[in-house]
C-alpha positions as CSV (number, residue, x, y, z in Angstrom):
1,M,-0.3,9.8,-33.1
2,L,-2.0,11.3,-30.0
3,N,-5.1,9.1,-30.5
4,T,-2.8,6.0,-30.7
5,L,-1.1,6.9,-27.5
6,K,-4.5,7.4,-25.8
7,K,-5.6,4.0,-27.0
8,V,-2.5,2.4,-25.7
9,S,-2.9,4.1,-22.4
10,L,-6.5,2.9,-22.1
11,L,-5.4,-0.6,-23.0
12,L,-2.8,-0.6,-20.2
13,L,-5.3,0.5,-17.7
14,L,-8.0,-2.0,-18.7
15,T,-5.8,-5.1,-19.1
16,G,-3.0,-4.6,-16.6
17,F,0.7,-5.5,-17.2
18,T,2.7,-8.7,-17.0
19,Q,6.4,-8.6,-16.1
20,V,8.8,-11.5,-15.8
21,A,12.2,-11.2,-14.1
22,L,14.9,-13.2,-12.4
23,A,15.1,-12.4,-8.7
24,D,18.2,-10.2,-9.3
25,G,17.9,-9.6,-13.0
26,P,16.3,-7.1,-15.5
27,A,12.7,-7.4,-16.5
28,T,10.7,-7.0,-19.7
29,N,7.3,-5.5,-19.8
30,T,4.7,-7.0,-22.2
31,L,1.0,-6.7,-22.9
32,D,0.4,-10.4,-23.0
33,V,-2.6,-10.6,-20.6
34,D,-5.3,-12.9,-22.0
35,S,-8.6,-11.3,-20.9
36,E,-10.3,-14.6,-21.4
37,V,-8.1,-16.5,-18.9
38,G,-9.3,-16.4,-15.3
39,R,-12.9,-15.4,-16.0
40,G,-15.6,-17.5,-14.5
41,G,-16.0,-20.9,-16.2
42,L,-12.9,-20.4,-18.4
43,P,-9.4,-21.9,-18.1
44,V,-6.9,-20.4,-15.6
45,R,-3.2,-20.0,-15.8
46,E,-1.2,-23.2,-15.0
47,D,0.8,-22.9,-11.8
48,N,4.6,-23.0,-12.2
49,P,6.3,-24.4,-9.1
50,N,9.6,-22.6,-10.1
51,E,8.0,-19.2,-10.3
52,L,6.9,-16.6,-7.7
53,K,4.1,-14.8,-9.4
54,V,3.3,-11.5,-7.6
55,C,0.3,-9.2,-8.1
56,A,1.3,-5.6,-7.9
57,D,0.6,-2.0,-8.9
58,F,2.6,-0.7,-11.9
59,D,2.9,2.8,-10.5
60,N,2.4,3.1,-6.8
61,L,5.6,3.9,-5.0
62,P,6.6,3.3,-2.3
63,Y,4.9,-0.1,-2.6
64,S,5.7,-1.1,-6.2
65,N,6.2,0.0,-9.8
66,G,7.2,-1.5,-13.2
67,K,10.9,-0.9,-12.5
68,Q,10.7,-2.9,-9.3
69,E,11.8,0.2,-7.2
70,G,9.2,-0.2,-4.4
71,F,9.8,-1.7,-1.0
72,E,7.3,-4.5,-1.7
73,N,9.3,-5.2,-4.9
74,K,12.3,-5.6,-2.7
75,I,10.5,-7.9,-0.3
76,A,9.3,-10.0,-3.3
77,Q,12.9,-10.2,-4.6
78,L,14.1,-11.4,-1.2
79,I,11.4,-14.1,-1.0
80,A,12.1,-15.3,-4.5
81,K,15.8,-15.5,-3.9
82,D,15.3,-17.3,-0.6
83,L,13.1,-19.9,-2.3
84,G,15.3,-20.2,-5.5
85,K,12.3,-19.2,-7.7
86,T,12.0,-16.9,-10.7
87,L,10.2,-13.7,-9.8
88,S,7.4,-12.5,-12.2
89,Y,4.6,-9.9,-11.9
90,Q,1.1,-9.4,-13.0
91,F,0.6,-5.6,-12.8
92,W,-2.7,-4.0,-12.4
93,Y,-3.7,-0.6,-10.9
94,D,-4.5,-1.2,-7.2
95,R,-8.1,0.1,-7.1
96,M,-11.5,-1.4,-7.5
97,G,-11.3,-4.8,-9.1
98,F,-7.6,-5.4,-8.3
99,I,-8.1,-8.6,-6.4
100,R,-10.7,-9.9,-8.8
101,N,-8.6,-9.3,-11.9
102,T,-5.3,-10.5,-10.5
103,I,-5.0,-13.1,-7.7
104,N,-8.6,-14.4,-7.9
105,A,-8.3,-14.7,-11.7
106,H,-5.1,-16.9,-11.1
107,R,-3.0,-14.4,-13.1
108,C,-0.7,-14.2,-10.1
109,D,-0.5,-15.9,-6.7
110,V,0.8,-13.6,-4.0
111,I,0.0,-10.1,-2.8
112,I,3.0,-8.8,-0.8
113,G,1.1,-6.3,1.4
114,T,-2.5,-6.1,2.6
115,V,-4.3,-5.5,5.9
116,D,-4.1,-8.5,8.2
117,G,-7.3,-10.6,8.1
118,N,-8.5,-9.2,4.7
119,D,-11.6,-11.3,4.2
120,M,-11.1,-11.7,0.5
121,L,-7.8,-13.5,0.9
122,L,-5.8,-15.9,3.1
123,T,-3.3,-13.8,5.0
124,S,0.0,-14.6,6.7
125,K,1.0,-13.6,10.2
126,P,1.5,-9.9,10.1
127,Y,5.1,-8.9,9.4
128,Y,4.9,-5.2,10.2
129,R,2.4,-2.7,11.6
130,S,2.1,0.9,10.6
131,G,-0.3,3.8,11.2
132,Y,-1.2,7.4,10.2
133,V,1.2,10.3,10.8
134,F,1.2,14.0,10.9
135,V,3.6,15.7,8.4
136,Y,4.5,19.3,8.2
137,R,7.3,21.5,7.0
138,Q,10.2,21.9,9.5
139,D,10.3,25.7,8.8
140,S,6.7,26.1,9.9
141,G,7.7,26.1,13.5
142,Y,4.8,23.7,14.3
143,N,4.9,21.2,17.1
144,I,2.1,18.7,16.5
145,Q,2.1,15.6,18.7
146,D,-1.5,14.7,19.0
147,W,-5.1,15.5,17.9
148,D,-5.3,18.3,20.5
149,S,-2.2,20.2,19.5
150,P,-3.0,23.9,19.0
151,D,-0.9,24.1,15.8
152,L,-3.4,21.8,14.1
153,R,-5.8,24.7,14.1
154,K,-3.4,27.2,12.5
155,G,-3.5,26.1,8.9
156,I,-5.0,23.8,6.2
157,I,-5.0,20.1,7.0
158,G,-4.7,17.8,4.0
159,V,-6.5,14.5,4.6
160,V,-7.9,11.7,2.4
161,G,-11.7,11.8,2.8
162,Q,-13.3,8.9,4.6
163,T,-10.1,7.5,6.0
164,P,-9.6,7.0,9.7
165,P,-8.0,10.4,10.5
166,S,-11.2,12.1,9.4
167,R,-12.9,10.8,12.6
168,P,-10.7,12.5,15.2
169,L,-10.6,15.6,13.0
170,N,-14.4,15.7,13.0
171,D,-14.6,15.0,16.7
172,K,-12.1,17.9,17.4
173,G,-14.0,20.3,15.2
174,L,-11.1,20.4,12.6
175,L,-12.8,19.3,9.4
176,G,-13.6,22.9,8.7
177,N,-9.8,23.5,8.6
178,S,-9.2,20.5,6.2
179,R,-8.7,20.1,2.5
180,P,-10.2,16.7,1.6
181,Y,-8.6,14.5,-1.1
182,R,-10.3,11.8,-3.1
183,I,-9.9,8.3,-1.7
184,M,-9.4,7.0,-5.3
185,R,-6.2,8.5,-6.6
186,D,-6.3,10.2,-9.9
187,L,-3.9,8.2,-12.1
188,N,-2.8,11.4,-13.8
189,L,-1.2,12.5,-10.5
190,P,1.9,10.9,-8.9
191,P,1.5,8.9,-5.7
192,S,3.3,11.8,-3.9
193,F,0.7,14.4,-4.8
194,I,-0.4,15.2,-1.2
195,I,3.2,15.6,0.0
196,D,3.8,17.7,-3.1
197,D,1.0,20.0,-2.1
198,L,2.5,20.3,1.4
199,V,5.9,21.2,0.0
200,K,4.4,23.8,-2.3
201,G,2.5,25.4,0.6
202,D,-1.0,24.5,-0.7
203,I,-1.6,22.8,2.6
204,D,0.1,23.2,6.0
205,V,-0.2,19.8,7.5
206,A,-0.9,16.4,6.0
207,V,-2.4,13.5,7.9
208,L,-1.4,10.4,5.8
209,W,-0.9,6.7,5.9
210,G,2.6,6.2,7.3
211,P,4.3,4.3,4.4
212,I,3.3,6.9,1.9
213,A,4.1,9.9,4.1
214,G,7.4,8.5,5.4
215,Y,8.8,7.6,2.0
216,Y,8.0,10.9,0.3
217,A,9.0,13.0,3.3
218,K,12.4,11.3,3.1
219,K,12.6,12.3,-0.6
220,S,11.3,15.8,-0.1
221,S,13.2,18.8,-1.4
222,V,12.5,20.7,1.8
223,P,12.9,19.2,5.3
224,L,9.6,17.7,6.6
225,V,8.7,16.5,10.1
226,V,6.9,13.2,10.4
227,V,5.1,12.4,13.8
228,P,3.1,9.3,14.5
229,A,-0.5,10.1,15.2
230,P,-1.9,8.7,18.4
231,E,-4.3,5.7,18.2
232,Y,-7.9,6.9,18.3
233,E,-9.8,3.6,18.2
234,K,-11.0,3.8,21.9
235,E,-12.6,7.2,21.3
236,N,-14.1,6.3,17.9
237,I,-14.0,2.8,16.6
238,H,-13.8,4.0,13.0
239,G,-10.8,6.2,13.9
240,K,-8.5,3.2,14.2
241,E,-5.1,4.6,13.0
242,Y,-2.8,1.5,13.2
243,W,-3.0,-1.7,11.2
244,N,-1.1,-5.0,11.0
245,I,0.1,-5.7,7.5
246,S,0.4,-9.2,6.0
247,L,1.3,-11.1,2.9
248,A,-1.7,-12.8,1.2
249,V,-2.6,-15.7,-1.2
250,R,-5.9,-17.1,-2.4
251,K,-8.3,-18.5,0.3
252,R,-7.6,-22.1,-0.5
253,D,-3.9,-21.7,-1.1
254,K,-2.8,-22.9,2.4
255,E,0.2,-24.9,1.2
256,R,1.7,-21.9,-0.6
257,L,1.1,-19.7,2.4
258,A,2.9,-22.1,4.7
259,I,6.0,-22.0,2.5
260,L,5.9,-18.2,2.3
261,Q,5.3,-17.9,6.0
262,E,8.6,-19.8,6.7
263,V,10.4,-17.2,4.6
264,L,8.7,-14.3,6.4
265,D,9.7,-15.8,9.7
266,R,13.4,-16.5,8.9
267,R,14.0,-13.3,7.0
268,H,12.0,-10.9,9.2
269,A,15.1,-8.9,10.2
270,D,15.9,-8.4,6.5
271,I,12.3,-7.2,5.8
272,I,12.5,-4.7,8.6
273,K,15.8,-3.4,7.2
274,I,14.0,-2.8,3.8
275,L,11.3,-0.9,5.5
276,D,13.8,1.3,7.3
277,E,15.7,2.0,4.1
278,Y,12.5,3.3,2.5
279,G,11.6,5.4,5.5
280,I,8.5,3.3,6.3
281,P,7.2,4.1,9.8
282,H,6.5,0.9,11.7
283,V,5.7,-0.2,15.3
284,P,5.6,-3.7,16.9
285,V,2.8,-6.0,15.6
286,V,-0.2,-6.3,17.9
287,E,-1.3,-9.9,18.1
288,G,-5.0,-10.5,17.4
289,D,-5.6,-7.1,15.9
290,S,-6.9,-8.2,12.5
291,V,-9.9,-7.1,10.5
292,E,-11.2,-10.7,10.4
293,K,-11.1,-11.2,14.2
294,K,-12.5,-7.8,15.1
295,G,-15.2,-7.6,12.4
296,R,-15.3,-5.3,9.4
297,E,-17.7,-2.9,11.1
298,K,-15.1,-2.1,13.7
299,G,-12.6,-0.2,11.6
300,D,-11.7,1.0,8.1
301,V,-9.3,-0.9,5.9
302,I,-6.4,1.2,4.9
303,P,-6.1,2.0,1.1
304,K,-2.7,1.5,-0.6
305,F,-3.6,4.1,-3.2
306,E,-4.2,6.8,-0.6
């Protein structure tokens, strides 16, 4: 029985998941991914004009999961309902190969959230902007407002290795105080694992990407303080802390993007309301601040699996 479960788990990881649902209705998970469809030189899925087919992670809250509980699930539902389309999903773990095996294999057509100007995709106008934050326990008595705050030197700082906050921490001589976490999340751990370590006292401060930190701090069993980290791009170009976030389609899918852009524009207030309900920190979009326009060498793209 155990070997069978292991084989099923491996199959899920390698092939992804497909889920089909009405915009407001229940969904059914199946393992009906055809691994021969979408590969180079082979047939691709036929587009259904009545369907909004979204590419998403099966277990990556606050973004998405198989139960459609994430904020990107809610945005997808809003878009599908606005367009009068059936909402369906191609699930795949959001790590190396995600874009290749989902949207570029035509197994789905839309990614709800990616960095603006992602050069592998055609992105919409950004619909929100977020950044990295400091998170610490309220009962710690800390008062951390910037990279020079003395309280940053008092304890262990949890930070995902090679992400933008590692630059100011290095420049300020704080990497020796830090506990690095792998940039590729261990799928045996919940997406909340760094905040979990903060709550347990294994670390004293976390410097995390805002959507992840804000969501799990809001759900924490102990009160946590979330403080936006200052932008560090001018001091170190690779320390860029804030990013515009956009919806994305395939490079040549300009007509689909135009339709989706109209929904993003007219339902922007509703989308911001969803972000607020999930505790997602956000600031006004900065026009022209895209990876594509600034060049990939001028900053680090934020990982959704951090």
